[in-house]
PDB file of N, CA, C and O in Angstrom:
ATOM      1  N   MET A   1       0.884  -1.154   0.108  1.00  0.00           N
ATOM      2  CA  MET A   1       0.478   0.024  -0.196  1.00  0.00           C
ATOM      3  C   MET A   1       1.039   1.285  -0.225  1.00  0.00           C
ATOM      4  O   MET A   1       2.206   1.376   0.158  1.00  0.00           O
ATOM      5  N   LYS A   2       0.497   2.215  -0.575  1.00  0.00           N
ATOM      6  CA  LYS A   2       1.429   3.388  -0.991  1.00  0.00           C
ATOM      7  C   LYS A   2       1.136   4.369   0.377  1.00  0.00           C
ATOM      8  O   LYS A   2       0.200   4.237   1.166  1.00  0.00           O
ATOM      9  N   THR A   3       2.239   5.411   0.419  1.00  0.00           N
ATOM     10  CA  THR A   3       2.014   6.003   1.526  1.00  0.00           C
ATOM     11  C   THR A   3       0.682   7.081   1.414  1.00  0.00           C
ATOM     12  O   THR A   3       0.146   7.523   2.430  1.00  0.00           O
ATOM     13  N   TRP A   4       0.416   7.289   0.606  1.00  0.00           N
ATOM     14  CA  TRP A   4      -0.609   8.455   0.118  1.00  0.00           C
ATOM     15  C   TRP A   4      -2.165   7.712   0.522  1.00  0.00           C
ATOM     16  O   TRP A   4      -3.062   8.285   1.140  1.00  0.00           O
ATOM     17  N   SER A   5      -2.198   6.640   0.127  1.00  0.00           N
ATOM     18  CA  SER A   5      -3.476   5.640   0.637  1.00  0.00           C
ATOM     19  C   SER A   5      -3.556   5.279   1.682  1.00  0.00           C
ATOM     20  O   SER A   5      -4.613   4.817   2.111  1.00  0.00           O
ATOM     21  N   LYS A   6      -2.357   5.386   2.484  1.00  0.00           N
ATOM     22  CA  LYS A   6      -2.160   4.956   3.812  1.00  0.00           C
ATOM     23  C   LYS A   6      -2.791   6.223   4.804  1.00  0.00           C
ATOM     24  O   LYS A   6      -3.537   6.160   5.782  1.00  0.00           O
ATOM     25  N   ASN A   7      -2.142   7.426   4.096  1.00  0.00           N
ATOM     26  CA  ASN A   7      -2.426   8.614   4.770  1.00  0.00           C
ATOM     27  C   ASN A   7      -3.768   8.908   4.685  1.00  0.00           C
ATOM     28  O   ASN A   7      -4.270   9.498   5.641  1.00  0.00           O
ATOM     29  N   LYS A   8      -4.650   8.538   3.465  1.00  0.00           N
ATOM     30  CA  LYS A   8      -6.129   9.032   3.434  1.00  0.00           C
ATOM     31  C   LYS A   8      -6.500   8.000   4.547  1.00  0.00           C
ATOM     32  O   LYS A   8      -6.827   8.496   5.625  1.00  0.00           O
ATOM     33  N   ARG A   9      -6.499   6.742   4.455  1.00  0.00           N
ATOM     34  CA  ARG A   9      -7.177   5.695   5.530  1.00  0.00           C
ATOM     35  C   ARG A   9      -7.161   6.245   7.022  1.00  0.00           C
ATOM     36  O   ARG A   9      -8.125   6.108   7.775  1.00  0.00           O
ATOM     37  N   LEU A  10      -5.932   6.902   7.394  1.00  0.00           N
ATOM     38  CA  LEU A  10      -5.632   7.341   8.597  1.00  0.00           C
ATOM     39  C   LEU A  10      -6.251   8.661   8.613  1.00  0.00           C
ATOM     40  O   LEU A  10      -6.610   8.916   9.763  1.00  0.00           O
ATOM     41  N   ILE A  11      -6.505   9.552   7.837  1.00  0.00           N
ATOM     42  CA  ILE A  11      -7.048  10.625   8.012  1.00  0.00           C
ATOM     43  C   ILE A  11      -8.669  10.489   8.259  1.00  0.00           C
ATOM     44  O   ILE A  11      -9.377  11.241   8.929  1.00  0.00           O
ATOM     45  N   VAL A  12      -9.002   9.463   7.619  1.00  0.00           N
ATOM     46  CA  VAL A  12     -10.651   9.012   7.441  1.00  0.00           C
ATOM     47  C   VAL A  12     -10.961   8.642   8.918  1.00  0.00           C
ATOM     48  O   VAL A  12     -11.939   9.080   9.524  1.00  0.00           O
ATOM     49  N   ILE A  13     -10.131   7.881   9.387  1.00  0.00           N
ATOM     50  CA  ILE A  13     -10.124   7.253  10.723  1.00  0.00           C
ATOM     51  C   ILE A  13     -10.109   7.921  11.764  1.00  0.00           C
ATOM     52  O   ILE A  13     -10.781   7.643  12.757  1.00  0.00           O
ATOM     53  N   LEU A  14      -9.092   9.195  11.628  1.00  0.00           N
ATOM     54  CA  LEU A  14      -9.155   9.939  12.834  1.00  0.00           C
ATOM     55  C   LEU A  14     -10.146  11.054  12.889  1.00  0.00           C
ATOM     56  O   LEU A  14     -10.612  11.508  13.934  1.00  0.00           O
ATOM     57  N   LEU A  15     -10.481  11.528  11.474  1.00  0.00           N
ATOM     58  CA  LEU A  15     -11.550  12.639  11.394  1.00  0.00           C
ATOM     59  C   LEU A  15     -12.892  11.857  11.758  1.00  0.00           C
ATOM     60  O   LEU A  15     -13.913  12.530  11.903  1.00  0.00           O
ATOM     61  N   SER A  16     -12.950  10.344  11.926  1.00  0.00           N
ATOM     62  CA  SER A  16     -14.349   9.905  12.344  1.00  0.00           C
ATOM     63  C   SER A  16     -14.325  10.137  13.952  1.00  0.00           C
ATOM     64  O   SER A  16     -15.304  10.456  14.628  1.00  0.00           O
ATOM     65  N   VAL A  17     -12.962   9.903  14.439  1.00  0.00           N
ATOM     66  CA  VAL A  17     -12.845   9.806  16.002  1.00  0.00           C
ATOM     67  C   VAL A  17     -13.126  11.116  16.510  1.00  0.00           C
ATOM     68  O   VAL A  17     -13.815  11.291  17.515  1.00  0.00           O
ATOM     69  N   TRP A  18     -12.452  12.322  15.637  1.00  0.00           N
ATOM     70  CA  TRP A  18     -13.050  13.775  15.846  1.00  0.00           C
ATOM     71  C   TRP A  18     -14.492  14.074  15.966  1.00  0.00           C
ATOM     72  O   TRP A  18     -15.045  14.425  17.008  1.00  0.00           O
ATOM     73  N   PHE A  19     -15.136  13.883  14.658  1.00  0.00           N
ATOM     74  CA  PHE A  19     -16.548  13.678  14.755  1.00  0.00           C
ATOM     75  C   PHE A  19     -17.214  13.322  16.131  1.00  0.00           C
ATOM     76  O   PHE A  19     -17.830  14.001  16.953  1.00  0.00           O
ATOM     77  N   LEU A  20     -16.831  11.906  16.063  1.00  0.00           N
ATOM     78  CA  LEU A  20     -17.486  11.407  17.408  1.00  0.00           C
ATOM     79  C   LEU A  20     -17.376  12.040  18.808  1.00  0.00           C
ATOM     80  O   LEU A  20     -18.224  12.041  19.700  1.00  0.00           O
ATOM     81  N   THR A  21     -16.095  12.600  18.801  1.00  0.00           N
ATOM     82  CA  THR A  21     -15.477  13.146  20.063  1.00  0.00           C
ATOM     83  C   THR A  21     -16.294  14.434  20.222  1.00  0.00           C
ATOM     84  O   THR A  21     -16.680  14.721  21.355  1.00  0.00           O
ATOM     85  N   THR A  22     -16.604  15.264  19.155  1.00  0.00           N
ATOM     86  CA  THR A  22     -17.135  16.599  19.387  1.00  0.00           C
ATOM     87  C   THR A  22     -18.746  16.449  19.053  1.00  0.00           C
ATOM     88  O   THR A  22     -19.560  17.167  19.635  1.00  0.00           O
ATOM     89  N   LEU A  23     -19.046  15.719  18.328  1.00  0.00           N
ATOM     90  CA  LEU A  23     -20.642  15.890  18.377  1.00  0.00           C
ATOM     91  C   LEU A  23     -21.497  14.826  18.941  1.00  0.00           C
ATOM     92  O   LEU A  23     -22.707  14.993  19.090  1.00  0.00           O
ATOM     93  N   VAL A  24     -20.873  13.713  19.262  1.00  0.00           N
ATOM     94  CA  VAL A  24     -21.824  13.027  19.978  1.00  0.00           C
ATOM     95  C   VAL A  24     -22.497  13.331  21.407  1.00  0.00           C
ATOM     96  O   VAL A  24     -23.660  13.113  21.749  1.00  0.00           O
ATOM     97  N   VAL A  25     -21.329  13.956  22.226  1.00  0.00           N
ATOM     98  CA  VAL A  25     -21.406  14.457  23.417  1.00  0.00           C
ATOM     99  C   VAL A  25     -22.507  15.633  23.131  1.00  0.00           C
ATOM    100  O   VAL A  25     -23.579  15.701  23.732  1.00  0.00           O
ATOM    101  N   GLY A  26     -22.134  16.431  22.251  1.00  0.00           N
ATOM    102  CA  GLY A  26     -22.756  17.669  22.259  1.00  0.00           C
ATOM    103  C   GLY A  26     -24.344  17.705  21.803  1.00  0.00           C
ATOM    104  O   GLY A  26     -25.140  18.626  21.986  1.00  0.00           O
ATOM    105  N   LEU A  27     -24.585  16.368  21.122  1.00  0.00           N
ATOM    106  CA  LEU A  27     -26.098  16.264  20.536  1.00  0.00           C
ATOM    107  C   LEU A  27     -26.508  15.277  21.090  1.00  0.00           C
ATOM    108  O   LEU A  27     -27.609  14.880  20.708  1.00  0.00           O
ATOM    109  N   ALA A  28     -25.780  14.466  22.230  1.00  0.00           N
ATOM    110  CA  ALA A  28     -26.613  13.581  23.117  1.00  0.00           C
ATOM    111  C   ALA A  28     -26.393  13.574  24.534  1.00  0.00           C
ATOM    112  O   ALA A  28     -26.059  12.623  25.241  1.00  0.00           O
ATOM    113  N   PRO A  29     -26.613  14.692  24.831  1.00  0.00           N
ATOM    114  CA  PRO A  29     -26.008  15.107  26.392  1.00  0.00           C
ATOM    115  C   PRO A  29     -26.789  14.318  27.426  1.00  0.00           C
ATOM    116  O   PRO A  29     -26.193  13.756  28.345  1.00  0.00           O
ATOM    117  N   GLU A  30     -28.085  14.263  27.302  1.00  0.00           N
ATOM    118  CA  GLU A  30     -29.081  13.392  28.065  1.00  0.00           C
ATOM    119  C   GLU A  30     -28.533  12.318  28.704  1.00  0.00           C
ATOM    120  O   GLU A  30     -28.357  12.338  29.922  1.00  0.00           O
ATOM    121  N   PRO A  31     -28.164  11.125  27.839  1.00  0.00           N
ATOM    122  CA  PRO A  31     -27.636   9.854  28.266  1.00  0.00           C
ATOM    123  C   PRO A  31     -26.604   9.718  28.962  1.00  0.00           C
ATOM    124  O   PRO A  31     -26.365   8.735  29.663  1.00  0.00           O
ATOM    125  N   LEU A  32     -25.741  10.916  28.802  1.00  0.00           N
ATOM    126  CA  LEU A  32     -24.330  10.920  29.336  1.00  0.00           C
ATOM    127  C   LEU A  32     -24.309  11.844  30.677  1.00  0.00           C
ATOM    128  O   LEU A  32     -23.232  12.257  31.107  1.00  0.00           O
ATOM    129  N   ARG A  33     -25.314  12.096  31.201  1.00  0.00           N
ATOM    130  CA  ARG A  33     -25.432  12.738  32.595  1.00  0.00           C
ATOM    131  C   ARG A  33     -25.232  11.791  33.775  1.00  0.00           C
ATOM    132  O   ARG A  33     -26.081  11.053  34.274  1.00  0.00           O
ATOM    133  N   PHE A  34     -23.976  11.942  34.125  1.00  0.00           N
ATOM    134  CA  PHE A  34     -23.613  11.102  35.195  1.00  0.00           C
ATOM    135  C   PHE A  34     -22.236  11.658  35.920  1.00  0.00           C
ATOM    136  O   PHE A  34     -21.443  12.341  35.272  1.00  0.00           O
ATOM    137  N   ASN A  35     -22.023  11.349  37.191  1.00  0.00           N
ATOM    138  CA  ASN A  35     -20.860  11.769  37.823  1.00  0.00           C
ATOM    139  C   ASN A  35     -19.815  11.393  37.274  1.00  0.00           C
ATOM    140  O   ASN A  35     -19.804  10.196  36.987  1.00  0.00           O
ATOM    141  N   PHE A  36     -18.679  12.134  36.947  1.00  0.00           N
ATOM    142  CA  PHE A  36     -17.361  11.594  36.464  1.00  0.00           C
ATOM    143  C   PHE A  36     -16.115  12.472  37.102  1.00  0.00           C
ATOM    144  O   PHE A  36     -15.838  13.612  36.729  1.00  0.00           O
ATOM    145  N   PHE A  37     -15.489  11.819  38.021  1.00  0.00           N
ATOM    146  CA  PHE A  37     -14.592  12.581  39.180  1.00  0.00           C
ATOM    147  C   PHE A  37     -15.307  13.899  39.735  1.00  0.00           C
ATOM    148  O   PHE A  37     -14.751  14.998  39.749  1.00  0.00           O
ATOM    149  N   GLY A  38     -16.461  13.686  40.139  1.00  0.00           N
ATOM    150  CA  GLY A  38     -17.118  14.410  40.762  1.00  0.00           C
ATOM    151  C   GLY A  38     -17.781  15.698  40.078  1.00  0.00           C
ATOM    152  O   GLY A  38     -18.250  16.628  40.734  1.00  0.00           O
ATOM    153  N   TRP A  39     -17.763  15.643  38.790  1.00  0.00           N
ATOM    154  CA  TRP A  39     -18.178  16.377  37.869  1.00  0.00           C
ATOM    155  C   TRP A  39     -19.144  15.908  36.705  1.00  0.00           C
ATOM    156  O   TRP A  39     -18.967  14.852  36.097  1.00  0.00           O
ATOM    157  N   ASN A  40     -20.187  16.793  36.451  1.00  0.00           N
ATOM    158  CA  ASN A  40     -21.380  16.231  35.366  1.00  0.00           C
ATOM    159  C   ASN A  40     -20.547  15.773  34.166  1.00  0.00           C
ATOM    160  O   ASN A  40     -19.722  16.592  33.761  1.00  0.00           O
ATOM    161  N   PHE A  41     -20.629  14.567  33.515  1.00  0.00           N
ATOM    162  CA  PHE A  41     -19.675  14.052  32.513  1.00  0.00           C
ATOM    163  C   PHE A  41     -19.494  15.078  31.322  1.00  0.00           C
ATOM    164  O   PHE A  41     -18.364  15.429  30.980  1.00  0.00           O
ATOM    165  N   THR A  42     -20.527  15.506  30.760  1.00  0.00           N
ATOM    166  CA  THR A  42     -20.724  16.270  29.782  1.00  0.00           C
ATOM    167  C   THR A  42     -20.012  17.707  30.106  1.00  0.00           C
ATOM    168  O   THR A  42     -19.230  18.177  29.279  1.00  0.00           O
ATOM    169  N   TYR A  43     -20.225  18.222  31.020  1.00  0.00           N
ATOM    170  CA  TYR A  43     -19.022  19.441  31.272  1.00  0.00           C
ATOM    171  C   TYR A  43     -18.010  19.001  31.559  1.00  0.00           C
ATOM    172  O   TYR A  43     -17.154  19.637  30.944  1.00  0.00           O
ATOM    173  N   TRP A  44     -17.363  17.894  32.445  1.00  0.00           N
ATOM    174  CA  TRP A  44     -15.779  17.373  32.039  1.00  0.00           C
ATOM    175  C   TRP A  44     -15.432  16.957  30.805  1.00  0.00           C
ATOM    176  O   TRP A  44     -14.238  16.879  30.515  1.00  0.00           O
ATOM    177  N   TRP A  45     -16.204  16.699  30.093  1.00  0.00           N
ATOM    178  CA  TRP A  45     -16.039  16.190  28.570  1.00  0.00           C
ATOM    179  C   TRP A  45     -15.773  17.592  27.841  1.00  0.00           C
ATOM    180  O   TRP A  45     -14.752  17.705  27.162  1.00  0.00           O
ATOM    181  N   GLY A  46     -16.435  18.386  27.932  1.00  0.00           N
ATOM    182  CA  GLY A  46     -16.271  19.983  27.441  1.00  0.00           C
ATOM    183  C   GLY A  46     -15.006  20.458  27.812  1.00  0.00           C
ATOM    184  O   GLY A  46     -14.188  20.863  26.986  1.00  0.00           O
ATOM    185  N   ALA A  47     -14.841  20.429  28.849  1.00  0.00           N
ATOM    186  CA  ALA A  47     -13.797  21.034  29.502  1.00  0.00           C
ATOM    187  C   ALA A  47     -12.417  20.554  29.502  1.00  0.00           C
ATOM    188  O   ALA A  47     -11.495  21.361  29.622  1.00  0.00           O
ATOM    189  N   GLN A  48     -12.169  19.092  29.356  1.00  0.00           N
ATOM    190  CA  GLN A  48     -11.025  18.713  29.415  1.00  0.00           C
ATOM    191  C   GLN A  48     -10.950  17.377  28.621  1.00  0.00           C
ATOM    192  O   GLN A  48      -9.942  17.233  27.930  1.00  0.00           O
ATOM    193  N   GLY A  49     -11.752  16.511  28.621  1.00  0.00           N
ATOM    194  CA  GLY A  49     -11.479  15.133  27.933  1.00  0.00           C
ATOM    195  C   GLY A  49     -11.513  15.342  26.438  1.00  0.00           C
ATOM    196  O   GLY A  49     -10.779  14.607  25.778  1.00  0.00           O
ATOM    197  N   ALA A  50     -12.241  16.218  25.812  1.00  0.00           N
ATOM    198  CA  ALA A  50     -12.199  16.495  24.189  1.00  0.00           C
ATOM    199  C   ALA A  50     -10.754  16.990  23.858  1.00  0.00           C
ATOM    200  O   ALA A  50     -10.199  16.559  22.847  1.00  0.00           O
ATOM    201  N   LEU A  51     -10.118  17.898  24.694  1.00  0.00           N
ATOM    202  CA  LEU A  51      -8.646  18.280  24.396  1.00  0.00           C
ATOM    203  C   LEU A  51      -7.820  17.328  24.461  1.00  0.00           C
ATOM    204  O   LEU A  51      -6.774  17.328  23.812  1.00  0.00           O
ATOM    205  N   LEU A  52      -8.276  16.112  25.483  1.00  0.00           N
ATOM    206  CA  LEU A  52      -7.036  15.190  25.468  1.00  0.00           C
ATOM    207  C   LEU A  52      -7.313  14.354  24.601  1.00  0.00           C
ATOM    208  O   LEU A  52      -6.260  13.774  24.336  1.00  0.00           O
ATOM    209  N   ILE A  53      -8.260  13.891  23.908  1.00  0.00           N
ATOM    210  CA  ILE A  53      -8.641  13.151  22.391  1.00  0.00           C
ATOM    211  C   ILE A  53      -7.883  13.960  21.256  1.00  0.00           C
ATOM    212  O   ILE A  53      -7.175  13.453  20.386  1.00  0.00           O
ATOM    213  N   TYR A  54      -8.183  15.439  21.438  1.00  0.00           N
ATOM    214  CA  TYR A  54      -7.673  16.057  20.370  1.00  0.00           C
ATOM    215  C   TYR A  54      -6.196  15.992  20.476  1.00  0.00           C
ATOM    216  O   TYR A  54      -5.646  15.836  19.386  1.00  0.00           O
ATOM    217  N   LEU A  55      -5.562  16.055  21.304  1.00  0.00           N
ATOM    218  CA  LEU A  55      -4.104  15.928  21.372  1.00  0.00           C
ATOM    219  C   LEU A  55      -3.712  14.543  21.138  1.00  0.00           C
ATOM    220  O   LEU A  55      -2.716  14.323  20.448  1.00  0.00           O
ATOM    221  N   ALA A  56      -4.478  13.459  21.704  1.00  0.00           N
ATOM    222  CA  ALA A  56      -4.093  12.192  21.010  1.00  0.00           C
ATOM    223  C   ALA A  56      -4.183  11.931  19.726  1.00  0.00           C
ATOM    224  O   ALA A  56      -3.336  11.196  19.220  1.00  0.00           O
ATOM    225  N   ILE A  57      -5.266  12.501  18.915  1.00  0.00           N
ATOM    226  CA  ILE A  57      -5.205  12.219  17.261  1.00  0.00           C
ATOM    227  C   ILE A  57      -3.897  12.936  16.732  1.00  0.00           C
ATOM    228  O   ILE A  57      -3.248  12.433  15.815  1.00  0.00           O
ATOM    229  N   ILE A  58      -3.530  14.118  17.332  1.00  0.00           N
ATOM    230  CA  ILE A  58      -2.472  14.794  16.572  1.00  0.00           C
ATOM    231  C   ILE A  58      -1.353  14.055  17.040  1.00  0.00           C
ATOM    232  O   ILE A  58      -0.487  14.010  16.167  1.00  0.00           O
ATOM    233  N   TRP A  59      -1.023  13.433  18.126  1.00  0.00           N
ATOM    234  CA  TRP A  59       0.117  12.667  18.232  1.00  0.00           C
ATOM    235  C   TRP A  59       0.190  11.575  17.423  1.00  0.00           C
ATOM    236  O   TRP A  59       1.191  11.274  16.771  1.00  0.00           O
ATOM    237  N   ILE A  60      -1.055  10.842  17.445  1.00  0.00           N
ATOM    238  CA  ILE A  60      -1.151   9.434  16.458  1.00  0.00           C
ATOM    239  C   ILE A  60      -1.064   9.451  15.017  1.00  0.00           C
ATOM    240  O   ILE A  60      -0.745   8.467  14.350  1.00  0.00           O
ATOM    241  N   TYR A  61      -1.395  10.758  14.478  1.00  0.00           N
ATOM    242  CA  TYR A  61      -1.218  11.220  13.081  1.00  0.00           C
ATOM    243  C   TYR A  61       0.523  11.392  12.828  1.00  0.00           C
ATOM    244  O   TYR A  61       1.228  10.841  11.982  1.00  0.00           O
ATOM    245  N   ALA A  62       0.824  12.188  13.702  1.00  0.00           N
ATOM    246  CA  ALA A  62       2.423  12.544  13.596  1.00  0.00           C
ATOM    247  C   ALA A  62       3.185  11.335  13.594  1.00  0.00           C
ATOM    248  O   ALA A  62       3.979  11.054  12.696  1.00  0.00           O
ATOM    249  N   HIS A  63       2.922  10.512  14.733  1.00  0.00           N
ATOM    250  CA  HIS A  63       3.726   9.131  14.802  1.00  0.00           C
ATOM    251  C   HIS A  63       3.614   8.423  13.533  1.00  0.00           C
ATOM    252  O   HIS A  63       4.642   8.236  12.883  1.00  0.00           O
ATOM    253  N   LYS A  64       2.420   7.983  13.077  1.00  0.00           N
ATOM    254  CA  LYS A  64       2.293   7.096  11.998  1.00  0.00           C
ATOM    255  C   LYS A  64       2.740   7.563  10.779  1.00  0.00           C
ATOM    256  O   LYS A  64       3.053   6.695   9.964  1.00  0.00           O
ATOM    257  N   MET A  65       2.862   8.869  10.408  1.00  0.00           N
ATOM    258  CA  MET A  65       3.327   9.643   9.361  1.00  0.00           C
ATOM    259  C   MET A  65       4.868   9.485   9.623  1.00  0.00           C
ATOM    260  O   MET A  65       5.469   8.915   8.713  1.00  0.00           O
ATOM    261  N   HIS A  66       5.457   9.801  10.472  1.00  0.00           N
ATOM    262  CA  HIS A  66       6.761   9.365  10.696  1.00  0.00           C
ATOM    263  C   HIS A  66       7.160   7.914  10.343  1.00  0.00           C
ATOM    264  O   HIS A  66       8.164   7.720   9.657  1.00  0.00           O
ATOM    265  N   GLN A  67       6.518   7.047  10.723  1.00  0.00           N
ATOM    266  CA  GLN A  67       6.628   5.605  10.442  1.00  0.00           C
ATOM    267  C   GLN A  67       6.113   5.334   8.954  1.00  0.00           C
ATOM    268  O   GLN A  67       6.524   4.290   8.446  1.00  0.00           O
ATOM    269  N   TYR A  68       5.570   5.851   8.465  1.00  0.00           N
ATOM    270  CA  TYR A  68       5.067   5.909   6.810  1.00  0.00           C
ATOM    271  C   TYR A  68       6.421   6.265   5.955  1.00  0.00           C
ATOM    272  O   TYR A  68       6.991   5.546   5.134  1.00  0.00           O
ATOM    273  N   GLU A  69       6.736   7.464   6.350  1.00  0.00           N
ATOM    274  CA  GLU A  69       7.702   8.180   5.451  1.00  0.00           C
ATOM    275  C   GLU A  69       9.107   7.503   5.778  1.00  0.00           C
ATOM    276  O   GLU A  69       9.983   7.488   4.914  1.00  0.00           O
ATOM    277  N   LYS A  70       9.316   6.924   7.081  1.00  0.00           N
ATOM    278  CA  LYS A  70      10.555   5.956   7.110  1.00  0.00           C
ATOM    279  C   LYS A  70      10.462   4.868   6.347  1.00  0.00           C
ATOM    280  O   LYS A  70      11.391   4.500   5.628  1.00  0.00           O
ATOM    281  N   LYS A  71       9.678   4.443   6.408  1.00  0.00           N
ATOM    282  CA  LYS A  71       9.304   3.018   5.585  1.00  0.00           C
ATOM    283  C   LYS A  71       9.336   3.622   4.201  1.00  0.00           C
ATOM    284  O   LYS A  71       9.703   2.700   3.473  1.00  0.00           O
ATOM    285  N   ALA A  72       9.174   4.509   3.599  1.00  0.00           N
ATOM    286  CA  ALA A  72       8.992   4.861   2.329  1.00  0.00           C
ATOM    287  C   ALA A  72      10.294   5.125   1.811  1.00  0.00           C
ATOM    288  O   ALA A  72      10.617   4.800   0.668  1.00  0.00           O
ATOM    289  N   LEU A  73      11.174   5.798   2.742  1.00  0.00           N
ATOM    290  CA  LEU A  73      12.335   6.489   2.515  1.00  0.00           C
ATOM    291  C   LEU A  73      13.403   4.857   2.217  1.00  0.00           C
ATOM    292  O   LEU A  73      14.231   4.663   1.327  1.00  0.00           O
ATOM    293  N   LYS A  74      12.953   3.914   3.345  1.00  0.00           N
ATOM    294  CA  LYS A  74      13.763   2.803   3.122  1.00  0.00           C
ATOM    295  C   LYS A  74      13.617   1.841   1.696  1.00  0.00           C
ATOM    296  O   LYS A  74      14.520   1.264   1.089  1.00  0.00           O
ATOM    297  N   THR A  75      12.386   1.877   1.440  1.00  0.00           N
ATOM    298  CA  THR A  75      11.896   1.400   0.063  1.00  0.00           C
ATOM    299  C   THR A  75      12.426   2.112  -0.864  1.00  0.00           C
ATOM    300  O   THR A  75      13.017   1.385  -1.663  1.00  0.00           O
ATOM    301  N   ASN A  76      12.506   3.586  -1.214  1.00  0.00           N
ATOM    302  CA  ASN A  76      13.089   4.181  -2.082  1.00  0.00           C
ATOM    303  C   ASN A  76      14.784   3.936  -2.034  1.00  0.00           C
ATOM    304  O   ASN A  76      15.407   4.094  -3.084  1.00  0.00           O
ATOM    305  N   GLN A  77      15.257   3.682  -1.222  1.00  0.00           N
ATOM    306  CA  GLN A  77      16.827   3.786  -1.423  1.00  0.00           C
ATOM    307  C   GLN A  77      17.313   2.479  -1.864  1.00  0.00           C
ATOM    308  O   GLN A  77      18.495   2.344  -2.184  1.00  0.00           O
ATOM    309  N   LYS A  78      16.291   1.281  -1.914  1.00  0.00           N
ATOM    310  CA  LYS A  78      16.799   0.090  -2.413  1.00  0.00           C
ATOM    311  C   LYS A  78      16.775  -0.161  -3.863  1.00  0.00           C
ATOM    312  O   LYS A  78      17.224  -1.214  -4.315  1.00  0.00           O
TER     313      LYS A  78
END
């Protein structure tokens, strides 16, 4: 699989995670009303939880692209 097709697949997966992280909590707050570390879960998610997921998405993308590019360079040098 070429690097660009891997990149597109990774982008689709990470954008799906972003979409679910952002909109599911915002559009369906009633089923998610429970205490989480002493706070209402929807409040905690909006204040801190989503930010942690966004940072994880950025880290995963950078890490995977580094792996893809490293492998592509090794393949091209042969």
